N, C-alpha and C positions, 0 to 999 in steps of 0.2 A: 088137592091134598092127597089124592089117591096114591097109595103105595109109600107114603112117608114113613121112614123108619123111626116111629115114635119112641120105641123102647130104647134104641141106641142113642137117640138124641137126649132122652131123659137121663140115661146112664152117664153120658159124658158130662152133663150139667151136674149130676150128683157127685161125681168124682172131683170136678173142678171146684165146686163149693165146699166139698169135704176138705180139700187142701186149704181153701180160704179160712175154714173154721179153725183148724189147728194153727194156721199162720197168725191170724189176728188175735186169737185167744191166748197164745202162749209165747209169741215172739218176745214181748217185753219182759216176762219173767225169765226167759232163757238168756236174753242179752244182759239182763240185770245180774244173773248168776255168773256171767263172765266178767263182771266188774264195771259194766258200762253205766253211766249216770242217766237219769231221765233226759237230760239235754242231749247226751250222746245218742241215745235211742231215737229221739226225735229227729236229729240230723241224719242218722243212718237211714231211717225209713223215708225221710224227705228226699234224700239223694236218690234212693231207689225209685221214688215217685217221679223224680225228674225225668227218668228215662221213659216213663209212661206218657210224657208229653209228646214225645217224638214217635215212639214205635207204633201206636195204633193208627195214626194218620199215614205213616209210611206203608204199613202192611195193608191198610184200607185202600190206598191208591193202587197198590199192586193187585189186590183182590178184585177191585172193580174192573180191572183190565184182563182178568184171567177167565177162561172158560170153565175152570173147575176150582172154585174158591177153597174147597176142602183141602187142597194141597198146601195152602198157606197154614191151615190149622195143624196138619200133620207135621210139617217142617218145624213150626213153632214149638209143638209139644216135644219133639225129639231134642231140640236145642235147649228146652227147659230142663230135660233130663241131664244133658251134658253139663249144664251149669250148676244145678242143685246138688249134684254128686259131690261137690267140693265142700258143701256146708258143714258136714260133721268134722272137718279137719282144719277149720280156721277159727280163730278166736279174737284176733285184734280188730280194732275199729276199721282200719283200711282194708284188710283182707275180707272182712265181712261185707264191707261196702262194695268191693269188687264183685263178690259172688252175688249179692242181692241185686245189684244194678244190672248185671248180665242176665240174671233170671227174670227180672221185671221187664226187661226190654222185649222178651219174647212172651212172657206170661200174659200181659194185658192185650197184646196183639191177638192172642188166641181167642179170647172171649168175644170181642167185637166181630171178628170174622165168622166165628161159629154162630153167633146170633144171625148174621146175614145168611149163612147156610141154612139155618132153621127156617127163616122166612122164605127162602127159595123153595123149600120143600112144602111149606104150609100154604103159600099164596095168600089169597084174601081171607082164608080161614084162620090166619094168624092172630086176628083180633081176639078170638075165643081160645084157640089152641095154644098160642105161645105162653100165656100165663099158666096154663095147666102143666105144660112141659117144664117150664122154668120153675114152677112150684114143686113138681115132683123132683126136679134136680135139687131144690133146696133141702129135700129130705136128707141128702148126703151131708149137708151142713149140720143138720140136727143130730144125725147118728154120730158124726165125728166130734161134735161139741160135747155130747153126753159121754161118749166113750173116752175121749181124751181127759175129761175132768175126772172120771173114775181112775184112769190109768195113772195120772200124775198125783193122785191121792196116795198111791202106793209105790210108785217108781220115780226115780229122779228126773228132773227136768232135762237132764243131759240126753235123754232119749228123743227129745223133740226133733232134732234135725234128721234122724233116721226115719221117723214117721213121715216127714216131708218127702224124703227121697222115695220111699216105698209108694206113696200115693201118686206122685208125679210119674213114676215109671208105669204104673197101671193106667193112668190117664193117657199116656202116649200110646200104649197098646190099644186102648179102646178107640182112639182117634183113627187108627188104621182100619177099623171095621165100619166106620160111618161112611156111607156112600155120598158122593157129591151129586150135584144136579147140573147137567150140561146147560150152559147159557148160550143161546144163539148169537153168532157174531153180528147178525144184522138187526139186533135190537135197536129200535129208534133212539137216536141221540136225544137227551133231554132238551126241551125248548129253552130252559134257563140254565145258565152256567152255575157251577157249584158255589163259587164265591158269592154270586148274586143271591142264590138261595139262602146262604148262611146269613147274609146281611139283611134279610127281611126282618122287620121288627119283631114278629112273632117268634121267629127262630132265634134271634139274638136274645130276646127276653128269656126264652126257654133255656138256652145254654148258660146264661148268667145265673139263673135260678138253680139249675142243676149243679153248677160250680159251688154256689153258696151252701146248698144243703149238704153237699159232700164235704166241704170245709168244716161245717158244723159237726160232722160225724167223726172228725179226726180224733178228738179226745177219747171217744168210745172205742174206736178201732185200735188205738195205740195203748191206752192206759186203763181201760175198764177192768180187766182182769187184775192188774196190779193194784188198782184203787180198791177193788172189792176185797182182795186178800189183806191189804193193809188196814182194812176196817172190820176185820173179824170174820170174814167168810172164808170157807175152805176152798181148796182147789176144785173139789167136786161141785160145790155150790156155784162157783164162778163159771165153770164149764156148763153146768145145767142152765144157768141164766141165759147164756148164749144160745143154747139149744132151744129153750122155751120160746124165745123171740122168733126163731125161724119156724117152729111148729105152727105158730099163729100165722106166719107168712104163708106157709104151705096151705093151711086151711083156707085163707083168703084167696090165694091164686088158683088153687086146684078146684075148690068146690064153689067158688063164687065168680068164676071167669065170665059167665053170662051176665051177671049183675054189673061187673066192672065195665063190660062192653057197652052198657047202656049210657055211660057217662062220658062226656068229652074228656080227652086226655088232660087238658089244662085243669079241669076241676079236680081230677084225681091227684095231680101234683100239688095243687093248692091245699088240699086236705092233708097231704103228707107233711107239708111245711108247717101247717098249723099244729099238727100233733107233735112235731119235733120241738116246737116252742114250749110244749108242756113236758116232753120227755127229758130234755137236758137239765132243767132245774130240779126235777125229781131225783135224778142221779146225783147232782151236785150236793143237795142238802139232805137226801134221804138214804145215802149209801149204807148206813148202819142198819136200816130196817129191811129185813128180808121181804116183808110184805110189799113195801114200796118198790123194791127192786124187781120183784116178780111182775108187778103191774107195769113198771117202766120197760121191762124186757118184752112184755106182750105187745107193747106199742111198736116194736120193730116191724111187725107185719105191715104196718101202715107207713112208717117213716122210710122204710126201704122198699118193701114189696109193692105197695100201691103206687109209690112214686115211680118205681122202675117200670111197672106195667104201663102207667100213663106215658112215661117217656118213650118207651119202645113203640107204642102205638102212634104217638105224635111223630116220631121219626119215619115210621112206615107211611104215614099219610103225607108227609111233607116232601120226602125224597123219592124220586123214581128209582127203579132197580139199579140202573147204572151209576147212581150216586149214593145208594143206600149204604154200601160198605164204608164210604168216607163219612157219611152222616153219623152212623153209629160210632165210627172211630173218633170223630170229633167230640161226641158226647163222652166217650171213654177218656179221651185226652183231657178234657176240662173237668169232668166229674170225678175221675179216678186218678188221673195223672197230676195235672197242675194243682188240683185241690189237695192231694196228698203231699205234694212237694212243698206246698205252703203250710198246710194245716198241721202236718206232723212235727216239724221243728218248732212252730209257734206253740203247739200244744206242749212240747217238751219244756220250753221256757216257762210257760204259764204253770205247768204242773210242778216244776222245780221251785218256782218263786211263790206260788200261792196254793199249791195242791189241786186236787180234783175240783174243788168248789170254784176256784177262779177259772180253770180250763173249761168247765162245762157251762158256766155262766156267760163267758165270752161266746161259746158256741150258740147259746140261746140268742144273743144279739145278732149273730150272723144268720141264723135261720129266720129271724124276724125280718131282716133285710130282704131275704129271698122271697118271703111271703108277700111283703109290700110290693116288690117289683112285679111278681106274677099277678097279683090281684089288680094292679094298675093296668097291666097289659090286657088281661081278660076283660076288664071293663072298658078299655080303650077300643078294642076291636069292634064291639057292636056299634059304638058311636061312629067309627069310621065307615062301617057298612051302611048306616043310615044316611051319612053325609053323601055317600055315592049313590 
């Protein structure tokens, strides 16, 4: 890990998740202000998520065959700027869909490739240092969640697309300062093909569980701010609740990375799914209570932070360097692409027909299915080992 650019890696993550903060917290209120219905919003975000099914794997395959993966990140960031510049000037469903789909095609490709770049810099120290860097990056989410909540308390939601443009431009500039790490051409080819690796029972179970927990998160990502505001909470409170959850995530990842490293990745992911089974009903039925929403928001550090830390370590252990980019990309495709493509429009239908209670209770069922699958796999693996 000697010479790793820790500060620049952390800054890139901070900006990336700062964009995520204002995107997921304020996109639904902004689209609603343009006259779109909850169903329209769900379909709009689901269509954008559909591009995420393709782009991470495509860029992951290219990155695994390049000597400098950082060039994929830089190109993607610059193309994100070119697409998001149109956002303030469009307002119809189909023009918004065109802008968001183009942006998403490059946006999600950036993160999986940057994760691979980070692991290339960290090497085996990534088990301890990746959660710290990723956690420091989450501080950007916290800052933007609180700041945007305060901003939209006083200024119109019409400022939202300009905030998106500004942050993405800065992100692209920072990407140009992050050094790559040269990968030798003569790296040994993996003994097992990529498809065979993916089809292993442990990997398949992990991917399905990742897909299910992300599907269960769709009502939160799409409608939580709108749901909170419709039940008596101000814009500042809604933004602060987003920020609070990530504060806890930062505390867990940055200050407890050594403790997380003591546990098997599967156990960390199982804990996150169990907590999701508690968090979604709290939001469904306790939305009017600020105290319950504070508690539910604090659980974000586990449902997202702990799950992601476990997932990234699982991928690092399972896939060799020449397959890692595609492994992370597949996780991104299923967990953030396909899950959003399905979860967003379904959440829109559920929210329009039965409100937040129905949407979040269905999310609870989905998280429970993920927990049951991963629990079965973790208990099946030791039995297989004893049988052999």
